[in-house]
C-alpha positions as CSV (number, residue, x, y, z in Angstrom):
1,X,-52.5,13.5,18.3
2,X,-52.7,10.3,16.0
3,X,-49.7,8.8,15.6
4,X,-48.2,5.0,15.2
5,X,-44.6,4.0,14.6
6,X,-42.3,1.5,15.8
7,X,-40.9,3.7,18.8
8,X,-44.1,4.4,19.7
9,X,-45.2,0.8,20.1
10,X,-41.8,-0.1,21.8
11,X,-42.4,2.9,24.6
12,X,-46.0,1.7,25.2
13,X,-44.9,-1.8,25.7
14,X,-42.6,-0.6,28.4
15,X,-44.6,2.2,29.7
16,X,-46.5,0.3,32.4
17,X,-43.3,-1.6,33.7
18,X,-41.3,1.9,33.3
19,X,-43.8,3.4,35.6
20,X,-43.8,0.6,38.2
21,X,-40.1,0.7,38.4
22,X,-40.0,4.5,38.5
23,X,-42.4,4.5,41.7
24,X,-40.3,2.1,43.3
25,X,-37.1,3.6,42.8
26,X,-37.9,6.8,43.9
27,X,-40.2,5.6,47.0
28,X,-37.3,5.9,49.7
29,X,-37.2,9.8,48.9
30,X,-39.9,10.6,47.1
31,X,-39.8,14.2,47.4
32,X,-36.5,14.6,45.6
33,X,-36.6,14.8,41.9
34,X,-33.6,14.2,39.3
35,X,-33.6,16.4,36.6
36,X,-31.1,15.7,33.5
37,X,-31.1,18.6,31.4
38,X,-28.8,20.3,28.6
39,X,-29.0,23.6,29.5
40,X,-26.3,25.6,30.7
41,X,-25.8,25.6,34.6
42,X,-24.6,29.4,34.8
43,X,-27.6,30.3,32.7
44,X,-30.8,32.2,33.7
45,X,-33.1,29.4,33.7
46,X,-31.1,26.7,36.0
47,X,-29.9,29.7,38.2
48,X,-33.3,30.9,38.9
49,X,-34.9,27.7,39.2
50,X,-32.4,26.2,42.1
51,X,-32.8,29.9,43.7
52,X,-36.9,28.9,43.7
53,X,-36.0,25.8,45.0
54,X,-33.9,27.0,48.1
55,X,-36.9,29.4,49.0
56,X,-39.3,26.7,48.4
57,X,-37.6,24.2,51.1
58,X,-37.9,27.0,53.5
59,X,-41.5,25.5,54.0
60,X,-41.0,21.9,52.5
61,X,-37.3,21.1,53.8
62,X,-37.7,17.6,52.4
63,X,-38.2,18.8,48.5
64,X,-35.1,19.0,46.2
65,X,-34.0,18.7,42.9
66,X,-31.1,17.4,41.7
67,X,-29.5,18.3,38.4
68,X,-27.7,16.3,35.9
69,X,-26.0,18.6,33.3
70,X,-25.0,16.8,29.9
71,X,-23.7,19.7,28.0
72,X,-23.7,17.9,24.4
73,X,-27.1,18.3,23.1
74,X,-26.9,15.3,20.8
75,X,-25.6,13.1,23.6
76,X,-28.4,14.3,26.0
77,X,-31.0,13.4,23.3
78,X,-29.2,9.9,23.1
79,X,-29.4,9.4,26.5
80,X,-33.0,10.1,27.2
81,X,-33.9,7.7,24.2
82,X,-32.0,4.9,26.1
83,X,-33.7,6.0,29.1
84,X,-37.2,6.0,27.8
85,X,-36.9,2.5,26.0
86,X,-35.7,1.2,29.3
87,X,-38.3,2.6,31.3
88,X,-35.7,4.7,33.6
89,X,-36.7,8.1,32.7
90,X,-35.8,11.0,35.5
91,X,-38.6,12.8,37.1
92,X,-37.5,15.9,35.3
93,X,-36.3,16.2,31.6
94,X,-35.7,18.6,28.8
95,X,-37.5,18.0,25.4
96,X,-38.9,19.7,22.2
97,X,-42.6,18.8,21.2
98,X,-41.4,16.9,18.2
99,X,-42.3,13.5,16.7
100,X,-40.0,11.5,19.4
101,X,-41.3,13.2,22.5
102,X,-45.1,12.6,21.2
103,X,-44.4,8.9,21.3
104,X,-43.0,9.3,24.9
105,X,-46.3,11.3,25.8
106,X,-48.5,8.5,23.8
107,X,-46.9,6.0,26.1
108,X,-48.4,7.6,29.1
109,X,-44.6,8.2,30.4
110,X,-45.2,12.1,31.1
111,X,-47.7,14.3,32.9
112,X,-50.1,16.7,31.0
113,X,-48.7,19.8,31.7
114,X,-51.5,21.9,30.2
115,X,-53.9,20.3,32.8
116,X,-51.7,20.5,35.7
117,X,-51.5,24.5,35.0
118,X,-55.3,24.8,34.5
119,X,-55.8,22.7,37.9
120,X,-53.6,24.9,39.9
121,X,-54.5,27.9,38.4
122,X,-51.0,29.4,36.8
123,X,-51.8,29.4,33.2
124,X,-52.7,33.1,32.8
125,X,-49.3,33.6,34.4
126,X,-47.4,32.8,31.4
127,X,-46.9,34.7,28.0
128,X,-49.5,33.1,25.5
129,X,-46.7,32.6,23.0
130,X,-44.3,30.8,25.3
131,X,-46.9,28.1,26.3
132,X,-48.0,27.7,22.4
133,X,-44.9,26.8,21.3
134,X,-44.4,24.1,23.7
135,X,-47.8,22.8,22.4
136,X,-48.8,19.7,19.9
137,X,-50.6,20.2,16.8
138,X,-53.7,19.2,18.7
139,X,-53.1,22.2,21.4
140,X,-52.2,20.0,24.2
141,X,-49.5,21.1,26.5
142,X,-46.9,18.7,28.0
143,X,-43.9,20.6,28.5
144,X,-42.9,23.4,31.1
145,X,-41.7,26.7,29.3
146,X,-39.0,28.4,30.8
147,X,-38.1,31.2,28.5
148,X,-39.7,33.9,26.0
149,X,-37.1,34.5,23.4
150,X,-37.2,36.3,20.2
151,X,-34.7,36.2,17.7
152,X,-32.8,39.1,15.7
153,X,-30.4,40.0,13.3
154,X,-27.7,42.0,15.2
155,X,-25.4,44.1,13.4
156,X,-22.1,46.5,13.7
157,X,-23.1,49.8,13.4
158,X,-19.8,51.3,12.5
159,X,-19.3,48.6,9.5
160,X,-22.6,49.2,8.1
161,X,-22.0,52.9,8.3
162,X,-18.2,52.4,6.7
163,X,-19.9,50.5,3.7
164,X,-22.8,52.8,3.4
165,X,-25.5,50.6,4.0
166,X,-28.9,50.6,6.2
167,X,-30.5,47.7,8.1
168,X,-32.3,46.1,5.3
169,X,-36.4,45.8,5.1
170,X,-36.7,43.6,2.7
171,X,-35.0,39.7,1.8
172,X,-33.8,41.6,-1.4
173,X,-32.3,44.4,0.5
174,X,-30.6,41.7,2.8
175,X,-28.6,40.4,-0.3
176,X,-27.6,43.5,-1.5
177,X,-26.4,44.6,2.0
178,X,-24.5,41.2,2.1
179,X,-23.1,42.2,-1.6
180,X,-21.8,45.7,-0.5
181,X,-20.3,44.7,3.2
182,X,-18.3,41.6,1.2
183,X,-17.3,44.0,-1.6
184,X,-15.8,46.6,1.4
185,X,-13.6,43.6,2.7
186,X,-15.9,42.9,5.7
187,X,-17.7,39.0,6.3
188,X,-21.2,39.6,6.1
189,X,-22.7,37.2,8.3
190,X,-21.2,34.2,10.5
191,X,-23.5,31.3,11.1
192,X,-22.9,28.3,13.0
193,X,-23.5,25.6,10.3
194,X,-22.1,22.8,12.3
195,X,-25.4,23.4,14.9
196,X,-27.8,22.7,12.2
197,X,-30.5,25.2,13.6
198,X,-29.2,28.4,12.6
199,X,-29.0,27.3,8.8
200,X,-32.7,26.1,9.0
201,X,-33.7,29.6,10.3
202,X,-32.2,31.2,7.3
203,X,-33.6,28.6,4.9
204,X,-37.0,29.0,6.2
205,X,-37.3,32.6,5.7
206,X,-39.0,33.2,2.6
207,X,-41.5,30.3,2.5
208,X,-42.3,31.9,6.2
209,X,-43.1,35.5,4.6
210,X,-44.8,34.0,1.4
211,X,-47.0,31.7,3.4
212,X,-46.7,31.5,7.3
213,X,-46.9,28.3,8.8
214,X,-48.6,26.5,6.3
215,X,-45.7,25.5,4.3
216,X,-43.7,23.6,7.3
217,X,-47.1,22.4,8.5
218,X,-48.2,20.8,4.8
219,X,-44.2,20.0,4.1
220,X,-44.0,17.7,7.2
221,X,-46.8,15.2,6.4
222,X,-46.0,15.3,2.5
223,X,-48.8,17.7,1.6
224,X,-46.5,20.1,-0.4
225,X,-43.2,19.3,-1.9
226,X,-39.7,21.1,-1.0
227,X,-39.5,21.2,-4.8
228,X,-42.6,23.5,-4.8
229,X,-42.6,27.3,-5.9
230,X,-42.2,28.0,-2.0
231,X,-40.0,25.3,-1.2
232,X,-37.5,26.0,-3.9
233,X,-37.3,29.6,-3.4
234,X,-36.1,28.4,0.4
235,X,-33.2,26.5,-1.2
236,X,-32.4,28.9,-3.7
237,X,-32.2,31.8,-1.0
238,X,-30.2,29.4,1.2
239,X,-27.5,28.5,-1.6
240,X,-26.9,32.5,-2.3
241,X,-26.5,33.4,1.2
242,X,-23.9,30.7,1.2
243,X,-22.2,32.0,-2.1
244,X,-22.4,36.1,-1.0
245,X,-23.1,36.0,3.0
246,X,-21.8,33.3,5.4
247,X,-18.2,33.2,6.4
248,X,-15.6,30.7,4.5
249,X,-15.8,27.5,6.6
250,X,-19.3,28.1,7.8
251,X,-20.6,24.6,7.6
252,X,-17.9,23.6,10.3
253,X,-18.2,26.8,12.6
254,X,-20.1,25.8,16.0
255,X,-22.1,28.2,18.2
256,X,-19.2,29.5,20.0
257,X,-16.8,30.2,16.9
258,X,-19.8,32.1,15.0
259,X,-20.8,34.1,17.9
260,X,-17.4,35.2,18.7
261,X,-16.7,36.2,15.1
262,X,-19.4,38.8,15.6
263,X,-18.1,39.8,18.8
264,X,-14.9,40.0,17.9
265,X,-15.8,42.3,14.6
266,X,-14.8,39.5,12.1
267,X,-18.5,39.5,10.8
268,X,-20.9,42.2,10.7
269,X,-24.2,40.4,11.2
270,X,-25.1,37.6,13.7
271,X,-28.4,36.0,14.1
272,X,-29.4,35.0,17.2
273,X,-32.0,34.6,20.0
274,X,-32.5,37.0,23.1
275,X,-31.0,33.8,25.1
276,X,-27.6,35.1,24.0
277,X,-28.5,38.9,25.1
278,X,-26.1,38.8,28.0
279,X,-23.3,38.4,25.6
280,X,-24.2,41.5,23.7
281,X,-24.6,43.8,26.4
282,X,-22.7,46.7,28.4
283,X,-22.1,47.0,32.5
284,X,-25.3,49.0,32.2
285,X,-27.2,45.9,30.7
286,X,-27.8,47.9,27.4
287,X,-26.7,46.7,24.0
288,X,-23.0,47.7,23.6
289,X,-22.5,51.1,21.8
290,X,-21.6,49.6,18.5
291,X,-24.3,47.0,18.4
292,X,-27.9,47.5,17.1
293,X,-30.3,44.8,15.6
294,X,-33.2,44.3,13.1
295,X,-36.1,41.8,12.8
296,X,-36.7,39.4,10.0
297,X,-36.7,41.5,6.5
298,X,-40.1,40.7,4.6
299,X,-40.5,40.0,0.9
300,X,-43.1,42.4,-0.4
301,X,-46.4,43.6,0.4
302,X,-48.0,40.5,-0.5
303,X,-46.6,38.4,2.2
304,X,-48.9,36.3,4.5
305,X,-46.7,37.6,7.8
306,X,-46.0,41.2,8.7
307,X,-42.9,42.7,10.1
308,X,-43.8,41.9,13.6
309,X,-44.3,38.3,13.0
310,X,-40.9,36.4,13.3
311,X,-39.1,33.6,15.3
312,X,-40.6,33.7,18.8
313,X,-40.6,31.0,21.2
314,X,-39.7,29.4,24.7
315,X,-36.9,27.1,23.8
316,X,-36.6,23.6,25.1
317,X,-39.1,22.9,27.7
318,X,-39.3,20.4,30.8
319,X,-41.3,17.4,31.0
320,X,-42.4,15.8,34.4
321,X,-42.4,11.8,34.5
322,X,-46.0,10.8,35.3
323,X,-45.6,9.3,38.8
324,X,-43.5,12.7,39.5
325,X,-46.7,14.9,39.1
326,X,-47.4,14.5,43.0
327,X,-49.2,17.0,45.2
328,X,-46.1,18.4,46.4
329,X,-44.7,18.8,42.9
330,X,-48.0,20.7,42.0
331,X,-47.4,23.0,45.0
332,X,-43.9,23.4,43.7
333,X,-45.1,24.6,40.3
334,X,-47.5,26.8,41.7
335,X,-44.9,28.6,43.9
336,X,-42.5,28.6,40.7
337,X,-45.2,30.7,38.8
338,X,-45.1,33.5,41.6
339,X,-41.3,33.5,42.0
340,X,-39.3,32.4,38.7
341,X,-40.3,35.1,36.5
342,X,-38.9,37.9,38.7
343,X,-35.7,35.9,39.8
344,X,-34.8,35.0,36.2
345,X,-34.8,38.4,35.0
346,X,-34.1,40.7,37.9
347,X,-31.3,38.3,39.5
348,X,-29.9,37.0,36.3
349,X,-31.2,39.1,33.2
350,X,-33.3,36.4,31.9
351,X,-36.5,36.8,29.8
352,X,-38.4,34.1,31.2
353,X,-41.7,32.7,29.8
354,X,-43.7,34.3,33.0
355,X,-45.2,37.6,32.6
356,X,-43.1,40.1,34.3
357,X,-43.8,43.9,35.1
358,X,-42.0,46.4,32.8
359,X,-40.6,49.2,35.2
360,X,-38.9,52.8,34.7
361,X,-35.7,51.2,35.7
362,X,-35.4,48.3,33.5
363,X,-32.9,48.6,30.8
364,X,-34.4,50.3,27.4
365,X,-33.2,47.0,25.6
366,X,-35.6,44.7,27.6
367,X,-38.5,47.5,27.4
368,X,-37.8,46.7,23.5
369,X,-37.7,43.3,23.6
370,X,-40.8,42.9,25.5
371,X,-42.6,45.5,23.5
372,X,-41.4,43.4,20.5
373,X,-42.9,40.0,22.2
374,X,-46.2,41.9,22.8
375,X,-46.7,42.8,19.2
376,X,-45.9,39.2,17.7
377,X,-49.2,38.4,15.9
378,X,-47.9,34.9,14.6
379,X,-44.4,33.4,15.2
380,X,-42.4,31.1,13.0
381,X,-42.3,27.2,14.0
382,X,-39.1,25.7,14.2
383,X,-38.2,23.1,11.5
384,X,-35.9,21.1,13.4
385,X,-38.3,20.5,16.3
386,X,-41.7,19.9,13.8
387,X,-40.0,17.7,11.2
388,X,-39.4,13.8,12.1
389,X,-35.9,13.0,13.3
390,X,-34.5,11.1,10.1
391,X,-35.8,14.1,8.0
392,X,-34.0,16.4,10.2
393,X,-30.8,14.6,9.8
394,X,-31.3,14.9,6.2
395,X,-32.1,18.6,6.4
396,X,-28.6,18.9,8.1
397,X,-26.6,17.1,5.8
398,X,-28.3,18.5,2.7
399,X,-28.2,22.3,3.9
400,X,-24.7,22.1,4.4
401,X,-24.0,20.9,0.8
402,X,-26.5,23.4,-0.6
403,X,-24.6,26.4,1.5
404,X,-21.5,24.9,-0.2
405,X,-22.7,24.8,-3.4
406,X,-22.2,21.1,-3.8
407,X,-25.8,20.2,-4.9
408,X,-28.5,22.2,-6.5
409,X,-31.8,23.5,-4.9
410,X,-33.5,21.0,-6.7
411,X,-31.4,17.9,-5.7
412,X,-31.7,19.5,-2.2
413,X,-35.7,19.6,-2.6
414,X,-35.4,15.7,-3.9
415,X,-33.6,14.7,-0.9
416,X,-35.8,16.4,1.6
417,X,-39.2,14.8,0.0
418,X,-37.7,11.5,-0.1
419,X,-37.0,11.5,3.5
420,X,-40.7,13.0,4.6
421,X,-42.4,10.4,2.3
422,X,-40.4,7.6,3.7
423,X,-41.6,8.9,7.5
424,X,-45.1,9.4,6.3
425,X,-45.2,6.0,4.5
426,X,-44.4,4.5,8.0
427,X,-47.0,5.9,9.9
């Protein structure tokens, strides 16, 4: 990693003092680790984590992890930035492998997770793509992955049958399905435009099929324009979705609203990752009778990526402050690698980043998902993680306008390119 920014310089300037303050602050109770997170307290990750902590405490009674939950993701990110610049980061906190966290890494404020995993011999216990998703472009790993997610299009089988449509194999088929569903009086797709990331998933699909991750990798450093053929294909596709597929008012719909539209039968299709699987299952932990799924459609036989290549990732990871990577923390991580996967899956229905055994008793949907994970060759990288923060802000505003038809694909491309060039020129 070779980067330079005002933020990075500020963080490097506080690094030494920050760690000194941190060590002093935890010296009185060095085995209690404070974890600030935006993860849901009732989700599989935190519930399984705290179960593992309780087991570990039986042989390490002074060890503990205390949780501070901030449910609002933007508020969480703002707090972490404030704590980082003031030298008050907690021992554990959530992060993505994005440019701001890269500044934190370069300032020496956090531990190298990849080196720790290799040292204690647990790297091979993780699903490879779950680790790879959390890595920086240079291959280094500075975050603990918790989940192994794949993202699907879920749909109501009865709505498809009533409209006389089948799950689409190509992006062209997808648009035809939306048109037919709409003509039958059904809202084709519900999407949480207020959240940002669901829009970017749709936006990125054509270029991902055409070029794989090459488009995003080159876009973020200004080597290819959003106004290129691939970029404009993305923008045109998204504008067509806004006009013909998404629900009315999609730009202001939050995650819960869009999900509930689908669950209540007000929309035919909903795109989401397997972290939301629990909402789609029946009492036997199988998909509800009326719900099925399909993978990201292809474009044609000239695609750079195949039908089994799509969004697969481990979600938001967790950092360890540099001075908190103690011998006891390493012992805990080794213990975690042995226990977290089974507890997350068998007790809470999660799909963990650690490898778990496929058993005959496992519900079929989990067997199918694990097989899909195994088949992933190349996974799509996430735009709002890989692009700089200012460009993500621009992308959010401009994607909403694009989907609402208030700007053209060309105007959208100009704004994205302008933001990226400002970022690149400031490095």
